[in-house]
C-alpha atoms as one frame of an Amber mdcrd trajectory, in Angstrom:
protein
 -61.361  13.443-198.877 -60.274  12.140-195.508 -58.157  13.920-192.920 -55.551
  11.165-193.165 -54.822  12.043-196.820 -53.395  15.443-195.865 -49.665  15.216
-195.233 -48.138  17.019-192.274 -45.892  19.976-193.011 -42.371  19.148-191.926
 -40.337  21.899-190.230 -37.394  23.368-192.130 -34.374  21.978-190.336 -30.921
  21.770-191.897 -29.559  18.260-191.965 -26.432  17.561-189.981 -24.085  15.250
-191.806 -20.712  13.758-191.016 -19.148  13.824-194.481 -17.078  16.563-196.133
 -14.137  18.671-195.018 -14.278  20.281-191.606 -13.358  23.704-193.042 -16.766
  24.030-194.736 -18.763  23.097-191.669 -20.607  25.489-189.401 -20.769  25.318
-185.621 -23.378  22.548-185.769 -21.339  20.395-188.154 -23.476  20.731-191.320
 -21.636  21.684-194.485 -23.051  24.855-196.000 -23.074  23.345-199.475 -25.150
  20.419-198.233 -27.673  22.723-196.557 -27.951  24.906-199.668 -28.291  21.868
-201.924 -31.034  20.421-199.724 -32.858  23.776-199.696 -32.791  23.955-203.507
 -33.939  20.338-203.864 -36.771  20.960-201.390 -37.800  24.131-203.239 -37.916
  22.259-206.559 -39.929  19.424-205.053 -42.380  21.788-203.396 -42.785  23.696
-206.665 -43.589  20.480-208.536 -46.163  19.485-205.923 -47.769  22.941-205.991
 -47.935  22.935-209.791 -49.439  19.457-209.855 -52.067  20.281-207.215 -52.981
  23.545-208.955 -53.411  21.717-212.270 -55.489  18.972-210.684 -57.684  21.555
-208.944 -58.123  23.490-212.201 -59.149  20.268-213.969 -61.848  19.715-211.349
 -60.305  16.795-209.464 -62.662  16.208-206.507 -59.795  14.948-204.323 -57.954
  18.292-204.445 -59.417  21.271-202.630 -58.483  24.904-203.046 -56.982  24.932
-199.565 -54.547  22.141-200.477 -53.466  23.937-203.650 -52.955  27.234-201.826
 -51.055  25.602-198.953 -48.779  23.788-201.418 -48.138  27.052-203.295 -47.286
  28.882-200.072 -45.011  26.052-198.952 -43.186  26.292-202.300 -42.920  30.055
-201.869 -41.440  29.739-198.366 -38.928  27.082-199.409 -37.832  29.199-202.392
 -37.367  32.254-200.161 -35.316  30.106-197.738 -33.023  28.885-200.541 -32.688
  32.437-201.879 -31.782  33.746-198.424 -29.100  31.093-198.063 -27.687  31.995
-201.476 -27.681  35.696-200.608 -25.819  34.990-197.369 -23.061  33.087-199.158
 -22.699  35.845-201.764 -22.505  38.444-198.990 -19.863  36.406-197.131 -17.871
  35.972-200.360 -17.930  39.719-201.041 -16.744  40.431-197.487 -13.882  37.981
-197.919 -12.892  39.532-201.250 -12.930  43.022-199.723 -10.637  41.922-196.879
  -7.121  43.240-197.310  -4.286  40.842-196.657
């Protein structure tokens, strides 16, 4: 296995788009729904990669090392925790809005 076959880990950065209503945008201009959707999609993709690498390692694939499988599993774990945190924040904000008296 060569060093060039290992992909770099990209930082978790919310995308900043220009579409959607301005009322749903944060101070940076990214719609919350878009950021949450991207986090969920990333978590699903990372989970698929981790599952595939773990299966290939378990089958004895010489191109997959234990370190790659563990790193992929941890990356999936972190991306899932990020998506869960975003979801929890929106639920918390919703509850605060519902508790506000008009």
